[in-house]
C-alpha positions in Angstrom: 146.4 -205.8 -19.0 142.9 -204.6 -18.5 141.3 -203.2 -21.7 140.7 -199.5 -21.4 138.0 -197.7 -23.4 139.2 -194.8 -25.5 135.9 -193.7 -26.8 132.5 -192.8 -25.3 131.4 -190.7 -22.3 132.2 -191.2 -18.7 129.8 -193.3 -16.7 127.4 -191.8 -14.2 129.4 -193.3 -11.3 132.5 -191.3 -12.1 130.4 -188.2 -12.4 129.0 -188.7 -9.0 132.5 -189.3 -7.7 133.6 -186.0 -9.3 130.8 -184.2 -7.5 131.7 -185.8 -4.2 135.4 -184.8 -4.6 134.5 -181.2 -5.4 132.3 -181.1 -2.3 135.0 -182.5 -0.1 137.5 -180.0 -1.5 135.1 -177.1 -0.7 134.6 -178.4 2.8 138.3 -178.9 3.4 139.0 -175.4 2.0 136.5 -173.7 4.4 137.9 -175.6 7.3 141.4 -174.6 6.4 140.6 -170.9 6.1 138.4 -171.0 9.3 140.9 -172.8 11.5 144.2 -171.7 12.9 146.3 -170.8 16.0 145.4 -167.1 15.6 141.9 -167.6 16.8 140.3 -165.7 14.0 136.7 -166.9 13.3 135.6 -166.9 9.7 132.0 -166.6 10.7 132.7 -163.5 12.8 134.7 -161.9 10.0 131.9 -162.6 7.5 129.4 -161.2 9.9 131.5 -158.0 10.4 131.8 -157.6 6.6 128.1 -158.1 6.0 127.0 -155.8 8.8 129.2 -153.0 7.5 131.5 -152.9 10.5 134.5 -153.7 8.4 137.3 -156.2 8.9 140.0 -155.4 11.4 143.5 -155.1 10.0 144.7 -158.1 12.0 141.9 -160.4 10.8 142.5 -159.3 7.2 146.2 -160.2 7.4 145.4 -163.6 9.0 142.8 -164.5 6.4 144.1 -162.9 3.2 147.8 -163.0 3.7 148.4 -166.2 5.7 145.5 -168.7 5.6 144.2 -168.1 2.0 147.7 -168.3 0.3 148.3 -171.5 2.4 145.1 -173.0 1.2 145.8 -172.1 -2.5 149.3 -173.6 -2.1 147.9 -176.8 -0.7 145.4 -177.1 -3.6 148.1 -176.5 -6.2 150.8 -178.8 -4.7 148.3 -181.6 -3.8 146.8 -181.5 -7.3 150.2 -181.3 -8.9 151.7 -184.3 -7.1 148.6 -186.5 -7.6 148.4 -185.8 -11.3 152.1 -186.2 -11.7 151.8 -189.6 -10.1 148.9 -190.7 -12.2 150.7 -189.7 -15.5 153.9 -191.4 -14.4 152.0 -194.6 -13.6 150.3 -194.5 -16.9 153.5 -193.9 -18.8 155.3 -196.8 -17.1 152.2 -199.0 -16.9 153.2 -199.6 -13.3 151.1 -198.7 -10.3 154.2 -198.2 -8.2 155.6 -195.5 -10.4 156.1 -192.1 -8.9 157.7 -188.8 -10.0 160.6 -189.6 -7.7 161.4 -192.6 -9.7 162.8 -190.6 -12.7 164.9 -188.3 -10.5 162.8 -185.2 -10.7 162.3 -185.0 -7.0 165.9 -185.7 -6.3 167.0 -183.0 -8.7 164.7 -180.5 -7.1 166.0 -181.5 -3.7 169.6 -181.0 -4.8 168.9 -177.6 -6.1 167.2 -176.6 -2.8 170.0 -178.0 -0.7 172.6 -176.2 -2.8 170.7 -172.9 -2.4 170.5 -173.3 1.4 174.1 -174.4 1.9 175.8 -172.3 -0.8 173.4 -169.4 -1.0 175.8 -167.2 1.0 178.4 -167.5 -1.7 176.1 -165.9 -4.4 176.6 -162.2 -5.3 174.7 -159.9 -2.9 172.7 -158.3 -5.7 171.4 -161.7 -6.9 170.5 -162.8 -3.3 168.5 -159.5 -2.8 166.8 -159.9 -6.2 165.6 -163.4 -5.5 165.0 -163.0 -1.8 162.6 -165.6 -0.4 162.4 -167.1 -3.9 166.0 -168.4 -3.9 165.2 -171.9 -2.6 162.1 -172.5 -4.8 163.9 -171.2 -7.9 166.9 -173.4 -7.2 164.7 -176.4 -6.6 162.8 -175.9 -9.9 166.1 -175.4 -11.8 167.4 -178.6 -10.3 164.2 -180.5 -11.4 164.4 -179.3 -14.9 168.2 -179.9 -15.2 167.5 -183.5 -14.1 164.7 -183.8 -16.6 166.7 -182.6 -19.5 169.7 -184.8 -18.7 167.4 -187.8 -18.2 165.7 -187.3 -21.5 169.0 -186.8 -23.3 170.3 -190.1 -21.9 167.1 -192.0 -22.6 166.6 -190.8 -26.2 168.4 -192.1 -29.2 167.6 -191.7 -32.9 164.4 -189.7 -32.0 163.0 -192.5 -29.9 162.8 -192.8 -26.1 163.1 -196.1 -24.3 160.8 -196.3 -21.2 163.1 -198.9 -19.7 166.2 -196.7 -20.2 164.2 -193.7 -18.8 163.5 -195.7 -15.7 167.0 -196.9 -15.2 168.6 -193.6 -16.0 166.2 -191.9 -13.5 167.2 -194.3 -10.8 170.9 -193.5 -11.5 170.3 -189.7 -11.6 168.4 -189.9 -8.3 171.3 -191.8 -6.7 173.8 -189.2 -8.0 171.7 -186.3 -6.8 171.3 -188.0 -3.5 175.1 -188.4 -3.2 175.7 -184.7 -4.0 172.9 -183.8 -1.5 174.7 -185.8 1.1 178.0 -184.0 0.4 176.3 -180.6 0.8 174.6 -181.7 3.9 177.9 -182.8 5.4 179.3 -179.3 4.7 176.3 -177.5 6.2 176.5 -175.7 9.6 174.0 -176.2 12.4 171.5 -173.5 11.2 171.6 -174.8 7.6 171.1 -178.4 8.9 167.9 -177.3 10.7 166.7 -175.6 7.5 167.5 -178.7 5.4 165.6 -180.9 7.9 162.5 -178.9 7.9 162.5 -178.3 4.1 163.0 -182.0 3.5 159.9 -182.9 5.5 157.7 -180.4 3.6 155.6 -177.5 4.8 153.1 -174.9 3.5 154.1 -172.4 6.1 156.0 -170.3 3.6 153.0 -169.6 1.4 152.8 -166.1 -0.1 151.0 -164.6 -3.1 154.3 -163.8 -5.0 155.6 -167.4 -4.4 152.2 -168.8 -5.5 152.3 -166.7 -8.7 155.7 -168.2 -9.6 154.4 -171.8 -8.9 151.1 -171.2 -10.7 152.9 -170.2 -13.9 154.1 -173.9 -14.1 151.5 -175.9 -12.3 148.4 -174.5 -13.8 149.4 -175.0 -17.5 150.7 -178.5 -16.7 147.4 -179.4 -15.0 145.6 -178.0 -18.1 147.7 -180.1 -20.4 147.5 -183.4 -18.5 144.0 -184.3 -19.5 145.1 -184.1 -23.2 147.3 -187.1 -22.5 144.4 -189.2 -21.2 143.5 -191.0 -24.5 147.2 -191.7 -25.3 147.8 -193.1 -21.8 144.7 -195.3 -22.2 146.0 -196.7 -25.4 149.5 -197.1 -24.0 148.1 -199.5 -21.4 147.7 -202.0 -24.2 151.4 -201.7 -25.2 153.4 -199.3 -27.4 152.8 -201.3 -30.6 149.0 -201.4 -30.0 148.9 -197.7 -29.1 150.8 -196.9 -32.3 148.3 -198.9 -34.4 145.4 -197.0 -32.7 146.9 -193.7 -34.0 148.8 -192.6 -30.9 152.1 -190.8 -31.5 153.9 -192.7 -28.8 157.1 -190.7 -28.8 155.3 -187.4 -28.6 153.2 -188.8 -25.8 156.3 -189.8 -23.9 157.9 -186.4 -24.3 154.8 -184.5 -23.2 154.2 -186.9 -20.3 157.8 -186.4 -19.0 157.5 -182.6 -19.4 154.2 -182.5 -17.5 155.6 -184.6 -14.7 158.7 -182.5 -14.5 156.7 -179.2 -14.3 154.2 -180.5 -11.7 156.7 -182.4 -9.5 159.4 -179.8 -9.8 157.2 -176.8 -9.1 155.5 -178.6 -6.2 158.7 -179.6 -4.5 160.0 -176.1 -5.1 157.0 -174.6 -3.3 156.5 -177.0 -0.4 159.6 -179.2 0.0 159.5 -183.0 0.2 156.0 -184.4 0.5 155.6 -188.1 -0.1 152.9 -190.7 -0.9 150.4 -188.3 -2.5 151.5 -189.3 -6.0 151.3 -193.0 -5.3 148.2 -193.4 -3.0 145.8 -191.0 -4.7 145.8 -192.6 -8.2 145.5 -196.1 -6.5 142.4 -195.2 -4.5 140.8 -193.6 -7.5 141.4 -196.6 -9.7 139.7 -198.8 -7.0 136.7 -196.4 -6.9 136.2 -195.6 -10.6 138.5 -197.7 -12.8 141.7 -196.9 -14.7 140.3 -194.6 -17.5 142.6 -191.6 -17.5 139.9 -189.3 -18.8 138.3 -189.5 -15.3 141.4 -190.4 -13.3 143.5 -187.3 -14.1 140.9 -184.6 -13.1 139.7 -186.7 -10.1 143.4 -187.1 -9.0 143.8 -183.3 -9.0 140.7 -182.9 -6.8 141.6 -185.7 -4.4 145.2 -184.8 -4.2 144.3 -181.2 -3.4 141.8 -182.3 -0.7 144.3 -184.7 0.9 147.0 -182.1 1.2 144.7 -179.4 2.5 143.4 -181.8 5.2 146.9 -183.0 6.0 148.0 -179.3 6.4 145.0 -178.7 8.7 146.0 -181.7 10.8 149.6 -180.5 10.9 148.5 -177.1 12.3 146.1 -178.5 14.9 148.0 -181.5 16.4 150.7 -179.5 18.2 149.1 -176.0 18.0 150.3 -173.2 18.2 153.3 -175.0 16.6 152.9 -177.2 13.6 154.1 -180.5 12.3 155.9 -180.8 8.9 153.2 -181.8 6.5 155.4 -184.6 5.1 155.1 -186.4 8.4 151.3 -186.2 8.2 151.1 -187.5 4.6 153.5 -190.4 5.5 151.3 -191.3 8.6 148.2 -191.3 6.4 149.7 -192.6 3.2 151.9 -195.5 4.4 149.1 -197.6 6.0 146.9 -196.9 3.0 149.6 -198.0 0.6 150.3 -201.2 2.6 146.6 -202.0 2.6 146.5 -201.5 -1.2 149.5 -203.8 -1.6 147.9 -206.5 0.5 144.6 -206.2 -1.3 146.2 -206.4 -4.7 148.3 -209.4 -3.7 145.1 -211.5 -3.8 144.6 -210.5 -7.5 147.9 -211.8 -8.8 150.3 -209.1 -7.5 151.1 -205.8 -9.0 
């Protein structure tokens, strides 16, 4: 295992990479807000605002209530998935680890499918109260239920086995997948269509109220993730070595799992199933700047956000005025990159 520094300051190279990632995210954000099927020009709107002519009601709705919430959702979900993947890979000391491996994504998917298929059986007052938040809330509850069950199974005597965590996660994911299959079998044609599009992921449902709900989980988890960096660096040397270096390994495991559950669960709840972001982004950043989590985690947030914003832009432009599910775009981009990484690493002794 490569030795990781746990002291000192980041190198100039990673600082330049951070600046480049920030610039790319800004460019992607401007392109996302300025581009769309509605034909609203950002430059024209800015010109009207600066000249004192005012912004038309239509342009204001398109920019402030459709495109800007969609951009913010892309940033939040992309950052959340990428950081969750980086933390999970550090926890398992395996570059193939992903939030889906511990059943968080499967639990969120089961909750969402249950809300779509069985939502009509809920009391009318509850349905009206939740409104458009029914599916996201159910997905988040499913993710957290899977996390709590997983941690209870993997913990014994105050200690958590990473191997048991992995195996229990695989079992829970299989169980959630089976229950999802049963609900899918019971769904009618309209529900099947909703399930299909939700499973492929989309940012089309972005709204400020939905973003506020997701931000309450994603933002604190993103803020907490860098505090795990030194522990994850030490953990790369093994649990015994990390403990000798002063790391509370059990506390690190608990916090890492909770951060991953919050980020992955909330991201899936907001945007549906979106793959490859949590695997590919940390891989590329390790190739560019090394495995130090102090630089990796914030850079993963920036690169994940940029990747998802650009993927959403492609999804909106390829078949405009319709749009592709964003999960298709991330798979088309991520799968070849992931295969290239696997082939490249094969020459260095495998994974």
